[in-house]
C-alpha positions in Angstrom: -67.0 234.0 152.6 -70.7 233.4 150.7 -72.7 230.6 151.5 -75.0 230.9 148.2 -73.7 231.8 144.5 -76.0 234.7 144.7 -73.7 236.1 147.7 -70.9 236.3 145.0 -70.7 238.8 142.0 -68.8 238.0 138.5 -68.1 240.3 136.4 -66.2 240.6 133.3 -64.2 243.8 131.4 -66.2 242.5 127.8 -70.1 243.1 127.5 -70.1 240.4 125.2 -69.1 237.6 127.8 -70.8 237.2 131.2 -70.0 235.6 134.4 -72.2 233.6 136.6 -71.4 230.9 139.6 -72.7 227.3 138.7 -72.4 225.9 141.7 -70.7 226.7 145.7 -69.3 223.3 146.9 -67.1 223.6 150.3 -66.1 227.0 149.8 -65.2 226.8 146.2 -67.2 228.8 143.4 -67.5 227.0 140.2 -67.2 230.5 137.8 -69.0 230.2 134.1 -68.4 232.2 131.3 -70.8 232.2 128.7 -71.6 234.5 125.5 -70.9 235.5 122.0 -67.7 237.4 122.8 -66.0 233.7 122.7 -67.1 233.3 119.0 -63.7 234.4 117.5 -61.7 234.2 114.3 -58.8 232.4 114.1 -55.5 234.2 115.2 -51.9 234.4 115.7 -52.7 237.1 118.5 -54.6 235.7 122.1 -57.9 237.0 122.7 -58.6 238.0 126.4 -61.1 238.7 129.1 -60.5 239.9 132.5 -63.1 238.4 135.3 -63.9 240.5 138.6 -65.4 238.1 141.3 -66.8 240.0 144.5 -67.5 237.8 147.5 -68.4 239.3 150.9 -66.1 242.8 149.8 -62.9 241.1 148.8 -62.5 241.6 145.3 -60.2 239.5 143.1 -59.7 239.8 139.1 -57.7 237.6 136.4 -57.4 237.8 132.9 -57.4 235.0 130.6 -56.4 234.7 127.4 -57.2 232.1 124.7 -55.8 231.7 121.2 -58.0 230.2 117.9 -56.1 227.6 116.0 -57.3 226.8 112.3 -57.5 223.5 113.0 -60.7 224.3 115.4 -58.9 224.0 118.7 -58.3 226.7 121.4 -55.5 227.5 124.4 -56.6 229.1 126.8 -54.3 230.5 129.9 -54.7 232.5 133.1 -52.1 234.9 132.9 -50.1 233.4 135.4 -50.4 230.1 134.0 -49.0 227.4 131.1 -51.4 227.6 128.2 -53.4 224.6 127.9 -54.6 223.4 124.2 -57.6 221.9 123.9 -57.0 219.4 121.1 -61.0 218.5 120.6 -63.0 220.8 118.9 -66.3 221.5 119.7 
């Protein structure tokens, strides 16, 4: 396991969304995703991004899906999780 964020590689399948390690504390990395790829329009069809993280030769991928509602809120979930609706528009 890497001792610093620089030893962890984060990639996405969307060139308009980048990933980076914001912090690494006690072996837990906080991954930050950012980019214009999240500037999406209201849709009943969920958007998705697959995030791939490599640390010390071990690679793990997870797909995250989100839906943008007409009231400005967003729901986000991992492909194996229950969606969480964020009720405060930012």
